[in-house]
Every structure is written in C-alpha cells, then in structure tokens.
N, C-alpha and C positions, 0 to 999 in steps of 0.2 A: 787204093783207099781213096774215097771221095769224102771230103770234109766240106760241109755247108756252113759258112761263117756269116751269112747274111749280106746285106747291102751296105755300101758306103755312101753316106750323104755328102755329095760333093758341093757343099755350100760355102766353103771358105774363100773361093776365088771368083765369086760372081758379083762382088761389089756390095754385099749386104751391109758391111760396116759403113759404107759411104752414106747410106740412108738411115742408119741406126737400127737395123733389124737385129735383134738379139738371137744368138744361137747357143746351143750347149757346146762349150768348147771341147768337151771330152769326146763327143761323137758327131758333132756337126749338125745334130738335129735341131729343128726349129720349134720352140714352144708356141702354142696357139691357144686361143680360148675355144669355147664350144661351137664357134662359128668359123673356125679356121682362120681367125684374124690374129696377126702377129702383134707385137708391142707397138708397131707403127700402124695406125688405124687404117690406112689405105693400102696396106700390103697384106695379102692373104697367102697361105701355103696349103697345099694338099699333097696327098700321096705319101710315099715312103720316107720323105724327109721330116715328117711330123714326129715330135717327141712323144713317146708313150703310146703310139698308135700302131695298128697292125700293118705290116708290110705286105699287102696283098693288092694285086692289080684291080680286082672288082671293087675293092673298098675305095681306091683312088678315083675310079670312074664315077662311082656313086657320089662321093664327096664333091667332086668337080661339078657334076650335074646339078646337085642341090645348091651348091654355092652360086652357080650361074643363075639359077631360078630365084634365089634370094636377092641377088644384086640387081637383076634386070627383069624379073618376072613377078615381083610382088609377093613371093612365097616367104614363109617363115619356117619351113621344114629344115631340120638339122640332120646331119648324118648320125646314125646310130652305130657307135663303135663298140658296143657291148654284144648285141645279138647278131654277131657275124658268124655264119657257118663257115667252117674251114676244115681242111683235111690234110693229114700227112700221108702221102702215097707210098708208104712202106709196104713190103710184101703182105703184111697183115695191116690193113688200113686203120688209121685212127681219125675219128671225126669229132668235132665239138661245136657247140653253139652256146653263147652266154658265158656265165661266170665259171671259172674253175672253182673247185671246192674251197681252196685256200683263200681266194679273193672274196668269195661269197661270205666266208666266216669273218673276214676282215671288215667287210662292209656292213653286214647285217647282224653279226654275232651268232655264235654256234647254237645258242639256245633258241634262236628264232628260225632255225633251218631243220629240214628233215631230208635225209639223203636216202634214196632207194637205189639198190643195185642188184645185179645178178650176173652170174656167169652163164654162158650159153654156147651151143655149137650149131653150125649150119647143117642143113639136111645133107648137103653133098659131102660132108665130112663123116657121116654116120657109118656108111658101109666100109670105107677103108679104116675107120677107127682113128682118124687123124686128129691129134692134139685136142681131144675132148676137154671141154671146160677151159679152153684158152681164151675164147672171146669174152668180152666184158661190156656191160652197159650200166650207165648210172645217170640218174637225174637228181638235181638239187632243187628243193622246193622251199619257198618262203612261207612259213607258217603264219606270219603276220599279214599276208596278202592272199588269203584263200588258197594256200598251198600252190601258188603260181610257180610254174617251172621257170627257174632263172638260170639253169645250167643243164646241158645235156651232153653226154659223152658216150662214145661207142668205139670199141676196138673189135674189128671183125671185117669180113669180106664186104666190099662195096659200101664201106662206111660213109664215103662221100655222098653217094646217092641217098642213103638213109638220112644223113644229117641235113641235106638240102631240103628234103621233104618236111622234116620236123621244124626246120627253121621258120617256115611260114607260120606254122601253128604257134610257135613261141612268140613271134611278132604280134600275133593276134591275142595273146594273153593266155596261152595254154595253162591249164591247171591239172593237178594230179587226178582230180575227179573226172575231168574230161578225158584224160588218158585211159582211166579205168572203164569209161563208158564206150571207148572206141573198140570196135570189133577188129581183132587182129587178122591178118591174112596168114593162114597156116599152110605150109611151114616156111616162114620167112625170118630173116634176122631181125627186121624191124618190129616183128610181133612182140618181142621181149618187152618193149616199152609199154605195151597195153596189158601186161600180166604181172608187173612188178608188185610184190607185196612184202618184201623183206627190207627193213631199214638197216642202215649201217650201224646205228646206235644199238640195235638189238643184239648184234654179234652172232646172229643165226647163220647157219651154213647156206651158202648161195650156189653150191654146185648143182648141176642139173643131171638128170638120168637119161635124157634123150633130146632130140631136136624138137 
C-alpha cells in the first residue's frame, strides 16, 4: 500500500523567527500576498512552502521566474495560481484546470454558473466493451462573464495531454460559445468538450451510446 501524504514545509529551523517572518504554526507554511511577499517586505517565498497554493514543481518554477522579472526586470506580471493545469496519474487519469465546482460556487454563486457535463468512452474501449461510460468530462462556465470557462475537468485516458491543451485556451479567455464553434477531432477523448449540450442543472441523462 502506497500512501501519498504530501510534502513537509521545513521552515521551522531556518531562522525565520529571527527576522520576524510569520508561518502557519500548524503546517509550517508561509502566508504571502499576491506577489509572494511575506509579512516582512524584503522577504519573498515561492514554491511548496506557500500557504494555500498548489504543490507543483512547474508552479514553483513559474512563480520564481515571474518574481525575478518583477524584482529586477521591471515587470508587473504575477503568477496565476488558479488556471493551473494539473493531472493525477492514476490508472484512469484525472485532469483539471481552473476552479473546482465547489470553489466556483463559493466565489461566484451557484446562480451565476452553468455546468456542462458528459460521460464518454474512448474508441479503443469500444471493441472490448471495457467500462463504457466510465470516463467523465465537465466544464464550469460563468454566466456573468459571457459564459467564460472557469473550470475544466476530465477523467479518462491521457487526461494530462487533454488538459494541457485546453489550459492555454482557458488562459486566453475560452467561452462556451468558442468551444461549441470548435470542430472536434473524431474520435478523440478531447472531442467531448466541443459537443457538450447537457447542463448539470437539467438533470438529463449524460450516458453515451458510442465513442
């Protein structure tokens, strides 16, 4: 049995208390503002020790690069900690980018959101009849902002590859209308995002009859 319990923030024995940098005593994480600045103005923190941020290596690299550009290159660009594509590499992969549905409801209100979803199965699962309608796709749209896609989730083969591709579109302001206008590549798993027409609120059946 392999249990993944996350990373330990080893911040308690490096002298932060000497210069007055505050940490979360429960987990050792360091609270920062939206520019990775701690409560001590000349001390910054990036990466997995940040409180409430994603523990992902590419995120730490991006945050560090942008911090260096702000401090020494005259830039004002900040790290986007919301629209981060990520994947859980389980046997059936799970990928996501943007808000989970619960967080989106908390931030924007359920009445301001429309959630589209669908079950699907890959072409290579059709002939052996393997676990049909096990794969799942969902997008969360902000009705108050031209149905902009603020969350994308997919459970299926190669979810990482699918999510990475859509992440760029989400960063560019992807909307439901633009997804509907996108011609899907048939038969691919990613195609499901260009054909979604059932909302979660409708309660309609989302099972599919083929790839």
